[in-house]
N, C-alpha and C positions, 0 to 999 in steps of 0.2 A: 827432265821437263815432260809434263803430260799436258797435251792440248786438246781442247774440244772446240769445234768451230761450227757456227750456224750463220747462214747467209750466203750471198753471192760474192765470192772473192776470186782473185786471180792466183790464189795459193791454196795449199791444202794444210791439214793439221801437222803433218811431219815437217813442213816448211816452217811453221810457227815454232815447233819444238827445237829445230836446228838453229834458228835465228836467235831465239831467247837463250838457249843453252850456250851458244857462242858468246853472247853478250855477257853472260854470267862469268864464263871462264876468263874473258878478256878484262873483267873488272878487277881481277887479282893481278898483283905485280910480281914479276920475276918468277922464282921457283915456288912461290906459295900457292900456285894454282892447285885446286883439289882434284883428285882423280874422279873420273866419271864411271859410275856403275849403273848400267841400264836395267839390270835384273833385280838387285837388292840394294837400292840406294839408301843412304842414311837420311837424306833430305830430298823431298819432292817439291818442285815448283809446278803449280798448276796454272794454266793459262786458258781462260774462257773468252773466246772471240764471238761476240754477238753483233752481227751487222758491222757497224763502224766503231764499236766499243770493245776494248780489250781489258780484261780484268786479270791481273797477275797476283797470285796468292801463294803463300807458303803453307804446305800441307802439314797440319799438326797431328793428323790421325795416323797416317801410314797407308801402305798399299791395300791393306785389308779393311774394307768398310766397317764402320761401327756397328752396322746391323747384323754382321756375321758373328754369332756367339759360339766360340769354339767349344764351350762346355755343354752346349745343348746336344745331347746324344740321341734324342728321339724327336722326330719331326712329324707334325700333323700334315695331312695332305694339302691343306691350304692355310698355312700359318700366317698370322699377322706379323709384320716386321717388328722386331723388338724395339727399335727406335720409335716407331709409331705408338706402340703400347706404352712406352715411357711418357710420350707426349700426352696420351689420353689420360694417364694418371695425373699429370700436372694440371690438366683441365679439371679433373675431379676435385682436387684440392681439399682433401678430407681434413677434419678437425682432429686434434689430439684425442686418442682414446676411441675413435670410431671403428666400426666394423666395415671393411671393404670387401665386396664379393664379386667374383667373376663366375656367374652361374653356367657359362658355356666355355670352359677354359681350354678345351682342346689339349695341346701338349704343354700348357701352363705358361705360355709366353707372358701374359699380363700379370698373373700372380708373381712370377719371378722378377719382372721388372719393378713391381711394387716393392718387393722385398729388398731388391738392390738399392732402390731409391731411399727407403726408410732406414735401412741398416747401414747405409754408406759404404757398402762393399762392392767391389767390381763384379759384374756378371761374367766377365771373361778373365778367369784367373790366369795370371802369369803373362798377360798381354802387355807389351811395351808400346806406349804411344810414341809417335814420331817426335812430339815436342820435348820428350825427355832426352832426346839425343842432340837437340839444338844448343848451340852456344849463344847465349844472350849477350848483347852488347852491354858494356859497363856504363851505367848512367849515374852520374854523381847524385847521391841522395836517393837512388832508386833501389828497388829490390827485384830479384828474379821473380818471374811469374809463379804463382802457386795455385794449386787446386783448392777450392773451398767446398766444404760439405756443410749442409745445414743440419740443425738439430733434429733428431728423429721425433716424430709425433706419436710413436708407440701405438700404431694402428694394428688391428687384428685382421689378418689376411686370410681369406677363404676362397678356395677354388672348387668348382663342381662341374661335372659333366655326366650326361646320360650314358656315355660310352665307357665301360669299365676299363677297356684297353687304353683309352686316352688318359684316364686318371692314373693308371699304372705307368704310362709313359711320362706323365708329369712328375710322378714320384721319382723316377729315374733321373729326370732332369734336375730336380731339386737336390738330389744327392751329388750329382756330377758338378753342379754349380756351387756347392757349398752352402745351400740354404735348407738342408734337412732340419726339420723341427721349427723352422721360422714361419711356416704357414700350415693351414689345415686344408685337407682335401677330402672330397666325398663323391661317391657315385650317386647322382641325384638328377631327377627330371625337372628342368626349370619350368615346365608347363604346369606341374602340380605340386612340387616340393619347393620350399623357399626358406633359405636361411635368413634370420632377422638381420637385415643389412641397413646400414646408414648410407652407404655409398655403393653404387653398382658401376663397374667398368667392364664392358664386354664387347666382343666382336661377334655379331650374330651371323649364323650361316646364311649364305646367299641363295642356295638351292640350285646354282648353275651346274654343279658337278653331279649332285645326287638326283636331280630331277624330281618329279612329283610336286604336289601342291604344298607350298611352304606357308600358305596363309594361316592355317590353324595354329601353327607353331607361334607365329608372330602375335596372333590374337590372344592366345593363352598367356604368352610371356608378358604382353602389355597389361593384361588383366592382373596377373600376379604382381607385377611391378606397382600397379595402381593401388592394390590392396595391401601392399607391404608398408613397412615403416621407413622405406627408403627416402632420404632427403634430396639426393642428387644422383643422376645417372648419366654416364658418358657412353654412348652407343655408336658403334661403327657398323654400317650396312650399305648394301647396294639397293635395298628394298625399303627405303624410308617411308614410302607411300603406304606400306602395310602396317605401320605403327600408328596407333591412335594418339591424338594429342599434338599440340604445337610445342616444339622445343624452344627453350629460352635463347639458345644459340645454335647456329647451324653452319657447318663448314663444308664446302664442296671439296672432295678429295679425288684422288685416282688410286685404284688398287690394280696395278698392272695395266691392262687394257680396259678395265671397267671403271665407270664413273661411280663414285660412292659418296656417302655423306657421313659426317661426324656430328 
């Protein structure tokens, strides 16, 4: 049992874990009680205590969070989380046959998530999900849960970056993730060079680590975007005020300790 607690209570998270764990064990009769393994359990019960509300869930993922991609061997200094990259691509919702471009791909997180989504392949090869170890109750007329994959839209995936070492790192990540040959990569400056894109999905640099004036980059990128044939763009940044134009949708996010916008 893993517990998280928020609010003013006369108990701590370990007390929650102990009480819930004991209740689970006592629910079994006789000698059928399962062994408890605190280090590498087959099943994890998560309890979230929020003020007077307690939410008890069965973890179907496992101890290692979904955003940790074992196959990614090269990391950018400030990579976007793969799970967020996948969510951005869902918002982009391209049509079949369209060209999807990330002009500032860094270590390739967004292009790789797009490839995984469209090809229906796991981005974390060999990973076993916790739900695969669960024993499902027999329900008359029911079936065991199954994973569903939608039909591919056959999009063209392109990644670019001004940093040649970043593109080389992306190439290594595509090979280690099993997506070599499924996307195109190029060393290109998004301020002056542009691939004909139907859809753009990108995580813009924030300028917090590198310093300097980032406004020219945003202005040039916005101009290139406006002059391109792009139909739809999904952009993540902490500097949304530097982008011209009003977005059709806007979501307030958090990137670590930073407030950001999608």
